[in-house]
MARVEXTI-636803 format. One line per field, with one value per residue (C-alpha): residue in three letters; x, y, z. Coordinates in Angstrom, 3 decimals, always signed. Example, Ala and Ser with C-alpha at 12.3 -4.5 7.8 and 13.67 -1.06 7.14 Angstrom:
residu (ALA, SER)
xx (+12.300, +13.670)
yy (-4.500, -1.060)
zz (+7.800, +7.140)
END
This chain:
residu (MET, SER, GLN, ALA, GLN, ASP, GLN, ASN, PRO, THR, GLY, ARG, ILE, ALA, ASP, LYS, PHE, VAL, THR, LEU, ARG, ALA, GLN, GLU, LYS, THR, ALA, LEU, VAL, THR, PHE, VAL, THR, ALA, GLY, ASP, PRO, ALA, PRO, ASP, TYR, THR, VAL, PRO, ALA, MET, HIS, ALA, LEU, VAL, SER, GLY, GLY, ALA, ASP, LEU, LEU, GLU, LEU, GLY, ILE, PRO, PHE, SER, ASP, PRO, GLU, ALA, ASP, GLY, PRO, ALA, ILE, GLN, ALA, ALA, ASN, GLN, ARG, ALA, LEU, ASN, GLN, GLY, MET, THR, LEU, THR, ARG, VAL, LEU, ASP, MET, VAL, ALA, GLU, PHE, ARG, ARG, GLN, ASP, ASP, THR, THR, PRO, VAL, ILE, LEU, MET, GLY, TYR, LEU, ASN, SER, ILE, LEU, ALA, MET, GLU, ASN, PHE, ALA, GLN, ARG, ALA, SER, LEU, ALA, GLY, VAL, ASP, GLY, LEU, ILE, MET, VAL, ASN, LEU, PRO, MET, GLU, GLU, ALA, GLU, GLU, VAL, ARG, GLN, VAL, LEU, ALA, GLU, GLN, GLN, ILE, ASP, LEU, VAL, SER, LEU, VAL, ALA, PRO, THR, THR, SER, ASP, GLN, ARG, ALA, GLN, THR, ILE, THR, ALA, GLY, ALA, ARG, GLY, PHE, ILE, TYR, TYR, VAL, SER, LEU, LYS, GLY, SER, THR, GLY, SER, GLY, ALA, LEU, ASN, VAL, ASP, GLU, VAL, ALA, GLU, ARG, THR, GLN, TYR, LEU, ARG, SER, LEU, THR, ASP, VAL, PRO, VAL, CYS, VAL, GLY, PHE, GLY, ILE, LYS, ASP, ALA, GLN, THR, ALA, ALA, ALA, VAL, SER, GLN, HIS, ALA, ASP, GLY, VAL, VAL, VAL, GLY, SER, ALA, LEU, VAL, GLN, LEU, MET, ALA, ASP, SER, ASN, SER, VAL, ASP, ASP, ALA, ALA, THR, ARG, LEU, GLN, ASN, ALA, THR, SER, ALA, ILE, ARG, GLN, GLY, ILE, ASP, ALA)
xx (+0.000, +1.412, +2.911, +2.389, -1.302, -2.558, -2.723, -5.626, -7.451, -9.931, -12.779, -16.360, -15.465, -13.285, -15.775, -18.620, -16.797, -15.768, -19.414, -20.596, -17.979, -19.004, -22.587, -21.434, -23.107, -22.076, -21.986, -24.482, -22.862, -25.133, -24.343, -26.292, -25.092, -25.112, -27.608, -29.495, -32.183, -32.129, -30.123, -32.994, -33.288, -29.843, -29.910, -33.370, -32.132, -29.109, -31.305, -33.731, -30.903, -29.771, -33.359, -33.593, -30.494, -27.473, -24.338, -22.097, -23.025, -21.154, -21.981, -20.984, -19.279, -20.869, -18.325, -18.651, -16.591, -17.168, -15.281, -15.999, -19.744, -22.522, -25.564, -27.573, -24.810, -23.631, -27.141, -27.223, -23.984, -25.382, -28.650, -26.738, -24.388, -27.362, -28.692, -25.486, -23.853, -20.307, -17.948, -18.620, -22.322, -21.548, -19.644, -22.514, -24.846, -22.593, -22.504, -26.303, -26.584, -24.240, -26.617, -28.862, -26.471, -23.012, -22.306, -22.931, -19.731, -19.872, -17.473, -17.216, -16.675, -15.552, -12.602, -9.323, -9.972, -12.714, -10.707, -7.575, -9.639, -10.538, -8.012, -7.698, -10.059, -9.011, -9.552, -12.905, -14.073, -13.080, -14.937, -18.031, -17.918, -16.470, -14.841, -13.462, -12.663, -12.737, -10.919, -11.648, -8.896, -6.113, -3.521, -1.596, +1.666, +0.319, -1.809, +0.635, +0.631, -3.171, -3.351, -1.086, -2.924, -6.249, -4.889, -3.800, -7.507, -8.624, -10.051, -9.412, -8.389, -10.223, -8.267, -9.805, -8.857, -10.141, -10.505, -7.560, -5.292, -2.259, -1.465, +1.710, -0.128, -2.930, -0.362, +1.030, -2.433, -3.601, -0.414, -1.403, -5.153, -7.269, -10.962, -11.876, -10.850, -13.316, -13.248, -14.692, -16.609, -16.588, -14.817, -16.654, -18.607, -20.996, -24.255, -23.067, -22.819, -23.697, -21.790, -19.777, -20.036, -17.470, -14.867, -15.712, -15.421, -12.012, -10.652, -12.046, -10.700, -7.258, -7.560, -8.763, -5.735, -3.515, -5.085, -7.430, -8.831, -12.448, -13.151, -16.344, -17.620, -19.296, -20.309, -23.068, -24.936, -28.497, -30.884, -31.328, -30.471, -27.100, -26.265, -27.011, -24.871, -21.880, -22.268, -21.154, -17.698, -17.138, -17.190, -19.540, -21.579, -22.037, -25.276, -25.338, -26.852, -30.150, -30.629, -29.618, -32.253, -34.865, -33.965, -34.362, -37.791, -39.104, -41.709, -40.762, -38.339, -40.685, -41.300, -37.568, -36.974, -39.715, -38.457, -34.885, -35.830, -37.932, -35.285, -32.524, -34.618, -35.220, -31.510, -30.646, -33.112, -31.612, -28.115, -29.184, -31.341)
yy (+0.000, +3.374, +5.584, +8.585, +8.712, +10.992, +8.988, +11.060, +12.528, +15.274, +16.993, +16.213, +13.216, +11.545, +12.306, +10.795, +7.537, +7.305, +7.658, +5.123, +2.575, +2.926, +2.245, -0.626, +1.062, +1.440, +4.973, +5.963, +8.484, +10.202, +12.185, +14.844, +17.421, +21.030, +23.146, +20.234, +20.424, +24.062, +25.896, +26.228, +22.415, +21.763, +22.901, +21.432, +18.214, +18.117, +18.494, +15.859, +13.379, +13.880, +13.511, +10.241, +8.834, +9.984, +10.247, +12.105, +14.231, +14.357, +17.380, +17.294, +20.309, +20.740, +20.242, +20.197, +17.041, +14.595, +11.593, +9.250, +9.862, +7.893, +9.279, +10.327, +12.455, +13.731, +15.043, +16.534, +18.390, +19.864, +20.905, +22.626, +24.414, +25.535, +27.130, +29.143, +27.070, +27.962, +26.775, +30.004, +29.179, +25.631, +27.051, +29.424, +26.413, +24.676, +27.831, +28.039, +24.366, +25.035, +27.622, +24.745, +21.782, +22.160, +18.453, +16.495, +16.180, +17.694, +16.465, +18.154, +15.800, +16.815, +17.518, +19.299, +21.848, +23.472, +24.140, +25.261, +28.044, +29.481, +31.553, +30.558, +27.631, +25.825, +28.858, +29.672, +26.060, +25.843, +29.049, +27.688, +24.517, +21.944, +18.926, +16.896, +16.891, +14.067, +14.873, +12.181, +13.173, +13.916, +11.098, +10.102, +11.370, +14.925, +15.028, +15.951, +19.715, +19.800, +17.516, +19.794, +22.989, +21.389, +19.906, +23.376, +24.281, +21.030, +19.643, +15.982, +14.971, +11.672, +9.122, +6.779, +3.153, +1.238, -2.490, -2.115, -0.498, -2.680, -3.823, -1.743, +1.383, +0.716, +0.543, +3.941, +5.495, +4.199, +5.395, +9.003, +8.611, +11.094, +11.191, +7.940, +5.855, +5.783, +2.326, +2.352, -0.921, -1.576, -0.744, +1.963, +5.093, +5.896, +3.978, +1.393, -2.366, -4.948, -5.275, -8.385, -8.334, -11.108, -9.100, -5.993, -7.951, -9.327, -5.923, -3.991, -6.628, -6.041, -2.263, -2.445, -4.587, -1.694, +1.177, +2.278, +4.977, +4.014, +2.423, +3.462, +1.764, +3.626, +3.281, +0.793, +0.955, +1.763, +0.565, -0.884, -4.401, -3.572, -1.157, -3.827, -6.407, -4.096, -2.713, -6.046, -5.450, -1.695, +1.174, +3.089, +2.839, +5.650, +6.092, +8.662, +8.043, +6.691, +9.813, +12.123, +10.471, +11.042, +14.715, +14.821, +13.197, +15.576, +18.223, +20.733, +21.432, +19.844, +16.824, +16.283, +16.575, +14.062, +11.584, +11.869, +11.460, +8.382, +6.782, +7.463, +6.081, +2.852, +2.451, +3.233, +0.567, -1.924, -1.285, -1.520, -4.639)
zz (+0.000, -0.971, +1.697, -0.582, +0.188, +2.932, +6.126, +7.433, +4.441, +5.228, +3.463, +2.537, +0.330, +2.946, +5.703, +3.678, +3.087, +6.742, +7.727, +5.145, +6.149, +9.781, +8.680, +6.419, +3.465, -0.164, -1.536, -4.195, -6.522, -9.034, -12.171, -14.052, -16.552, -15.372, -17.283, -18.813, -20.059, -18.871, -16.197, -13.713, -13.495, -12.040, -8.410, -7.702, -9.328, -7.017, -3.945, -5.251, -5.737, -2.148, -0.912, -2.832, -1.150, -3.152, -1.028, -3.478, -6.491, -9.780, -11.891, -15.525, -17.076, -20.521, -23.283, -27.057, -27.696, -24.814, -26.176, -23.231, -23.130, -24.772, -26.622, -23.537, -22.030, -25.420, -26.019, -22.514, -23.181, -26.381, -24.741, -21.939, -24.335, -26.375, -23.177, -22.836, -20.094, -19.121, -16.398, -14.498, -14.450, -13.277, -10.296, -9.589, -9.416, -6.905, -4.795, -4.911, -3.882, -0.954, +0.504, +1.582, +1.674, +3.157, +3.674, +0.456, -1.612, -5.096, -7.766, -11.157, -14.078, -17.515, -19.746, -19.134, -21.888, -19.806, -16.667, -18.507, -20.042, -16.615, -14.718, -11.047, -11.527, -8.338, -6.110, -7.706, -7.490, -3.837, -3.004, -4.750, -2.661, -5.066, -3.398, -6.287, -9.977, -12.534, -15.764, -18.307, -20.738, -18.235, -18.359, -15.269, -16.735, -16.975, -13.829, -11.072, -11.551, -11.668, -8.621, -6.584, -7.527, -6.591, -3.355, -2.228, -2.367, -0.652, -3.906, -4.739, -8.260, -8.679, -10.714, -13.267, -13.859, -16.887, -17.613, -19.983, -17.360, -16.679, -13.140, -13.110, -14.214, -11.723, -8.938, -9.920, -10.214, -6.841, -5.157, -5.841, -5.530, -3.584, -2.777, -4.481, -7.465, -10.348, -11.905, -15.418, -15.476, -19.215, -22.441, -24.345, -23.517, -20.682, -20.664, -23.180, -23.036, -20.442, -17.203, -16.455, -12.681, -12.231, -14.138, -12.139, -8.891, -9.827, -10.791, -7.837, -5.451, -6.922, -6.685, -3.078, -2.259, -3.357, -1.433, +1.322, -0.969, -1.790, -5.166, -6.977, -10.114, -12.954, -16.635, -17.430, -14.097, -15.096, -12.397, -8.923, -10.086, -11.644, -8.822, -6.226, -8.030, -8.305, -4.773, -3.352, -4.788, -4.448, -1.985, -4.263, -7.456, -9.976, -11.897, -14.676, -18.108, -16.770, -14.635, -17.473, -19.664, -16.950, -17.003, -20.775, -20.567, -17.889, -18.567, -15.859, -13.040, -10.509, -12.731, -13.133, -9.387, -8.626, -11.224, -9.970, -6.324, -7.079, -9.283, -6.780, -3.943, -5.883, -6.578, -2.950, -1.778, -4.208, -2.885, +0.747, +0.344)
END
């Protein structure tokens, strides 16, 4: 196990996982795209997800070329951009959410291009209340400077591990991991394919042997059944595309909030059963 990791990590993400482990519960991590289908949907959606049982919130930064995302999230990105969404507006949404919720961890997920375009991103994100960052297109070899800048603002750079990641590379990634490790459960884009739970179990067992940093599994988890199956082998499960599609199918802000709360509650019950 790496000695480079913080022995006593602090912050909302670490605190949440400490609490969940004490309760012997698996984290439910939810994802929606900021500004989709319109900006006024996002903050009520975040609160609805928490009310439904989400433990951590991932908020997607709209981007024009999201190469890791499947059709549902690609469409969400385009809808949000069409509504004039910017990274500044995403941070404003987090700050608005924080007025009522100062405990639920918020992790921004997106692409390096977006944050490089904002001066003093780390400071502004910290002031808004952001706890973590997932950068899909930031390779390990180029991550250290970003990791250090974020860490100075108490923001965790969450590392990703894929099914194709070699053992040697996984060891290096886990050695510098903060917040949690995002294990991509299948080859392909978000929401695609069928999960092979046995393969996920084998890989997450290996990752958990390398580190005490929690391991969360995402991509391909669509409902209570798949979430429950994966939750037996991970510290957290991430549900995204299914929730994004619910947002797209909603008729109003209140309708979206109700749908999200109900869906999240069903997934939470499946995990806890």
